[in-house]
DSSP file (Angstrom, degrees, kcal/mol; ACC not computed):
  #  RESIDUE AA STRUCTURE BP1 BP2  ACC     N-H-->O    O-->H-N    N-H-->O    O-->H-N    TCO  KAPPA ALPHA  PHI   PSI    X-CA   Y-CA   Z-CA
    1    1 A M              0   0    0      0, 0.0    45,-3.1     0, 0.0     2,-0.5   0.000 360.0 360.0 360.0 137.0  105.6   40.5  200.8
    2    2 A V  E     -A   45   0A   0     43,-0.2     2,-0.4    45,-0.1    43,-0.2  -0.928 360.0-165.4-110.2 127.6  108.3   37.9  201.4
    3    3 A L  E     -A   44   0A   0     41,-3.2    41,-2.8    -2,-0.5     2,-0.4  -0.895   4.0-162.4-110.5 140.4  111.8   38.5  200.1
    4    4 A V  E     -A   43   0A   0     -2,-0.4    64,-2.9    64,-0.3     2,-0.4  -0.988   9.3-178.8-130.8 130.3  114.4   35.7  199.9
    5    5 A F  E     -AB  42  67A   0     37,-2.4    37,-2.4    -2,-0.4     2,-0.4  -0.953  26.9-131.3-130.9 145.8  118.1   36.0  199.5
    6    6 A K  E     + B   0  66A   0     60,-3.5    60,-2.3    -2,-0.4     2,-0.3  -0.806  42.1 168.0 -86.4 134.4  121.2   33.8  199.3
    7    7 A T  E     - B   0  65A   0     32,-2.5    58,-0.2    -2,-0.4    34,-0.0  -0.830  47.8-131.5-137.7 176.9  123.9   35.0  201.7
    8    8 A N        +     0   0    0     56,-1.0     2,-0.9    -2,-0.3    32,-0.1  -0.009  62.7 130.7-115.6  25.5  127.2   34.0  203.3
    9    9 A I        +     0   0    0     31,-0.4    -2,-0.1    55,-0.2     3,-0.0  -0.717  18.8 143.4 -83.1 108.1  125.9   35.0  206.8
   10   10 A E        +     0   0    0     -2,-0.9    -1,-0.2    26,-0.0     2,-0.1   0.758  41.6  69.4-116.5 -40.1  126.8   32.0  208.9
   11   11 A K  S  > S-     0   0    0      1,-0.1     4,-1.9     4,-0.0     3,-0.3  -0.470  76.6-122.0 -92.0 156.1  127.9   32.9  212.4
   12   12 A D  H  > S+     0   0    0      1,-0.2     4,-2.6     2,-0.2     5,-0.2   0.858 115.2  58.1 -59.0 -35.6  125.9   34.4  215.2
   13   13 A S  H  > S+     0   0    0      1,-0.2     4,-1.7     2,-0.2    -1,-0.2   0.858 104.7  50.5 -65.8 -33.8  128.3   37.4  215.2
   14   14 A D  H  > S+     0   0    0     -3,-0.3     4,-2.0     2,-0.2    -1,-0.2   0.911 110.3  49.6 -66.5 -41.9  127.4   38.0  211.5
   15   15 A I  H  X S+     0   0    0     -4,-1.9     4,-1.4     1,-0.2    -2,-0.2   0.916 111.2  48.8 -63.9 -43.0  123.7   37.9  212.4
   16   16 A E  H  < S+     0   0    0     -4,-2.6    -1,-0.2     1,-0.2    -2,-0.2   0.853 109.8  54.1 -63.3 -34.2  124.3   40.4  215.3
   17   17 A G  H  < S+     0   0    0     -4,-1.7     4,-0.4     1,-0.2    -2,-0.2   0.855 112.7  40.4 -69.6 -36.0  126.3   42.6  212.9
   18   18 A I  H  X S+     0   0    0     -4,-2.0     4,-2.6     1,-0.2     5,-0.3   0.664  94.6  85.1 -87.4 -15.2  123.5   42.9  210.3
   19   19 A S  H  X S+     0   0    0     -4,-1.4     4,-2.5     1,-0.2     5,-0.2   0.913  90.6  45.8 -54.6 -50.1  120.7   43.2  212.9
   20   20 A P  H  > S+     0   0    0      0, 0.0     4,-0.9     0, 0.0    -1,-0.2   0.871 112.5  53.0 -62.8 -33.4  121.0   47.0  213.3
   21   21 A V  H >4 S+     0   0    0     -4,-0.4     3,-0.6     2,-0.2     4,-0.3   0.944 112.6  42.5 -64.7 -48.1  121.2   47.4  209.6
   22   22 A L  H >< S+     0   0    0     -4,-2.6     3,-1.3     1,-0.2     6,-0.2   0.853 109.6  57.9 -69.4 -33.8  118.0   45.4  208.9
   23   23 A K  H 3< S+     0   0    0     -4,-2.5    -1,-0.2    -5,-0.3    -2,-0.2   0.730  94.4  68.2 -66.7 -20.4  116.2   47.1  211.8
   24   24 A S  T << S+     0   0    0     -4,-0.9     2,-0.8    -3,-0.6    -1,-0.2   0.666  79.9  89.6 -74.1 -14.9  116.9   50.5  210.2
   25   25 A F    X   -     0   0    0     -3,-1.3     3,-1.1    -4,-0.3    25,-0.0  -0.743  62.3-163.4 -83.6 112.9  114.5   49.6  207.4
   26   26 A R  T 3  S+     0   0    0     -2,-0.8    -1,-0.2     1,-0.2    -2,-0.0   0.717  87.2  63.9 -67.8 -18.6  111.0   50.7  208.4
   27   27 A E  T 3  S+     0   0    0     19,-0.1    20,-2.3    -3,-0.1     2,-0.5   0.689  80.5  96.8 -77.4 -19.4  109.5   48.5  205.7
   28   28 A I  E <   +C   46   0A   0     -3,-1.1    18,-0.3    -6,-0.2     3,-0.1  -0.605  43.2 176.5 -80.5 123.5  110.8   45.3  207.4
   29   29 A I  E    S-     0   0A   0     16,-3.2     2,-0.3    -2,-0.5    17,-0.2   0.864  70.2 -19.6 -87.1 -46.3  108.2   43.5  209.5
   30   30 A S  E     -C   45   0A   0     15,-1.4    15,-3.1     2,-0.0    -1,-0.4  -0.981  59.6-170.0-157.0 161.7  110.4   40.5  210.4
   31   31 A W  E     -C   44   0A   0     -2,-0.3     2,-0.3    13,-0.2    13,-0.2  -0.986   3.0-178.2-152.7 158.2  113.5   38.7  209.2
   32   32 A S  E     -C   43   0A   0     11,-2.0    11,-2.7    -2,-0.3     2,-0.5  -0.988  19.4-137.1-155.2 156.4  115.4   35.5  209.8
   33   33 A I  E     -C   42   0A   0     -2,-0.3     2,-1.0     9,-0.2     9,-0.2  -0.975   6.8-156.4-116.5 128.3  118.5   33.7  208.6
   34   34 A D  E >   +C   41   0A   0      7,-3.0     3,-1.3    -2,-0.5     7,-0.8  -0.778  19.8 171.2-100.9  86.9  118.4   29.9  208.0
   35   35 A N  T 3  S+     0   0    0     -2,-1.0    -1,-0.1     1,-0.3     7,-0.0   0.384  71.1  68.0 -83.6   7.6  122.1   29.1  208.4
   36   36 A E  T 3  S+     0   0    0      5,-0.1    -1,-0.3    -3,-0.0     2,-0.2   0.574  85.1  87.7 -91.5 -13.6  121.4   25.4  208.3
   37   37 A D  S X  S-     0   0    0     -3,-1.3     3,-2.0     1,-0.1    -3,-0.0  -0.599  89.1-123.1 -81.1 145.1  120.5   25.9  204.6
   38   38 A V  T 3  S+     0   0    0      1,-0.3    -1,-0.1    -2,-0.2    -3,-0.0   0.781 114.1  48.3 -59.5 -27.5  123.4   25.6  202.1
   39   39 A D  T 3  S-     0   0    0     -5,-0.1   -32,-2.5   -33,-0.1    -1,-0.3   0.331 104.2-129.3 -95.4   6.7  122.5   29.1  200.9
   40   40 A N    <   -     0   0    0     -3,-2.0   -31,-0.4   -34,-0.2    -5,-0.2   0.938  36.6-143.6  42.8  59.8  122.3   30.7  204.4
   41   41 A V  E     - C   0  34A   0     -7,-0.8    -7,-3.0   -35,-0.1     2,-0.6  -0.298  16.8-155.9 -67.6 128.7  118.9   32.0  203.3
   42   42 A L  E     -AC   5  33A   0    -37,-2.4   -37,-2.4    -9,-0.2     2,-0.5  -0.924  12.2-167.2 -99.7 120.4  117.8   35.4  204.6
   43   43 A R  E     -AC   4  32A   0    -11,-2.7   -11,-2.0    -2,-0.6     2,-0.4  -0.941   4.3-173.0-111.7 129.7  114.0   35.7  204.6
   44   44 A I  E     -AC   3  31A   0    -41,-2.8   -41,-3.2    -2,-0.5     2,-0.6  -0.982  16.7-154.4-124.6 129.9  112.4   39.2  205.0
   45   45 A E  E     +AC   2  30A   0    -15,-3.1   -16,-3.2    -2,-0.4   -15,-1.4  -0.923  33.7 170.2 -98.0 122.9  108.8   40.0  205.5
   46   46 A S  E     - C   0  28A   0    -45,-3.1   -18,-0.2    -2,-0.6   -19,-0.1  -0.921  47.4-136.1-137.2 155.4  108.3   43.5  204.2
   47   47 A T  S    S+     0   0    0    -20,-2.3     2,-0.3    -2,-0.3   -19,-0.1   0.651  94.7  25.0 -82.3 -16.5  105.6   46.0  203.4
   48   48 A E  S    S-     0   0    0    -21,-0.2     2,-1.0   -47,-0.1    -1,-0.0  -0.907  94.1 -90.0-140.7 165.9  107.4   47.0  200.2
   49   49 A D        +     0   0    0     -2,-0.3     3,-0.2     1,-0.1     4,-0.1  -0.719  50.7 158.0 -80.2 104.0  109.9   45.5  197.6
   50   50 A I     >  +     0   0    0     -2,-1.0     4,-2.6     1,-0.1     5,-0.3  -0.001  26.4 125.9-114.8  25.9  113.2   46.6  199.1
   51   51 A T  H  > S+     0   0    0      1,-0.2     4,-2.7     2,-0.2     5,-0.2   0.916  73.2  46.5 -51.7 -53.3  115.3   43.9  197.3
   52   52 A N  H  > S+     0   0    0      1,-0.2     4,-2.5     2,-0.2    -1,-0.2   0.889 113.1  49.4 -62.2 -40.0  117.8   46.3  195.7
   53   53 A S  H  > S+     0   0    0      2,-0.2     4,-2.6     1,-0.2     5,-0.2   0.911 112.2  47.4 -66.1 -43.1  118.3   48.3  199.0
   54   54 A V  H  X S+     0   0    0     -4,-2.6     4,-2.3     2,-0.2     5,-0.3   0.938 113.9  47.4 -64.2 -46.9  118.9   45.1  201.0
   55   55 A E  H  X S+     0   0    0     -4,-2.7     4,-2.5    -5,-0.3     5,-0.3   0.933 113.9  48.5 -59.3 -45.7  121.3   43.7  198.5
   56   56 A Y  H  X S+     0   0    0     -4,-2.5     4,-2.5    -5,-0.2    -2,-0.2   0.944 113.8  43.9 -61.7 -50.4  123.2   47.0  198.2
   57   57 A I  H  X S+     0   0    0     -4,-2.6     4,-1.0     2,-0.2    -1,-0.2   0.892 117.4  44.2 -69.0 -38.5  123.6   47.6  201.9
   58   58 A L  H  <>S+     0   0    0     -4,-2.3     5,-2.4    -5,-0.2     3,-0.2   0.917 115.0  48.1 -72.3 -41.4  124.6   44.0  202.8
   59   59 A N  H ><5S+     0   0    0     -4,-2.5     3,-1.4    -5,-0.3    -2,-0.2   0.893 111.0  52.0 -62.8 -38.5  127.0   43.7  199.8
   60   60 A S  H 3<5S+     0   0    0     -4,-2.5    -1,-0.2    -5,-0.3    -2,-0.2   0.759 104.4  57.9 -67.3 -24.5  128.5   47.1  200.8
   61   61 A S  T 3<5S-     0   0    0     -4,-1.0    -1,-0.3    -3,-0.2    -2,-0.2   0.386 127.9 -97.3 -86.9   3.4  129.0   45.7  204.3
   62   62 A G  T < 5S+     0   0    0     -3,-1.4     2,-0.3     1,-0.3    -3,-0.2   0.530  86.0 118.8  97.0   6.7  131.1   42.8  203.0
   63   63 A Y      < -     0   0    0     -5,-2.4     2,-0.5    -6,-0.1    -1,-0.3  -0.734  66.2-116.7-103.2 154.2  128.5   40.1  202.8
   64   64 A L        +     0   0    0     -2,-0.3   -56,-1.0    -3,-0.1     2,-0.3  -0.769  41.3 167.5 -82.0 130.5  127.2   38.2  199.8
   65   65 A C  E     +B    7   0A   0     -2,-0.5     2,-0.4   -58,-0.2   -58,-0.2  -0.883   2.5 159.6-149.8 115.8  123.6   38.9  199.3
   66   66 A A  E     -B    6   0A   0    -60,-2.3   -60,-3.5    -2,-0.3    -2,-0.0  -0.999  41.5-109.3-140.4 133.3  121.7   37.9  196.2
   67   67 A E  E     -B    5   0A   0     -2,-0.4     2,-0.5   -62,-0.3   -62,-0.3  -0.327  26.1-140.2 -61.6 136.8  117.9   37.5  195.6
   68   68 A L              0   0    0    -64,-2.9   -64,-0.3     1,-0.1    -1,-0.1  -0.887 360.0 360.0 -96.5 126.2  116.7   34.0  195.1
   69   69 A V              0   0    0     -2,-0.5    -1,-0.1   -64,-0.0    -2,-0.0   0.384 360.0 360.0-117.9 360.0  114.0   33.8  192.5
């Protein structure tokens, strides 16, 4: 399953900051940030729908994270 989110994660330091958080999800197979896209798209390949958990933890960490549908 592929999950897609709009974020405000732009800098390499932001990506490094969220990396341990995303690695803590055992359901995540891979993830990437397209910071050349206007929406700084976070794409996650996951074994389960963890949309709410990803949004909650990133928003709680001070980032904008909203599912793109």
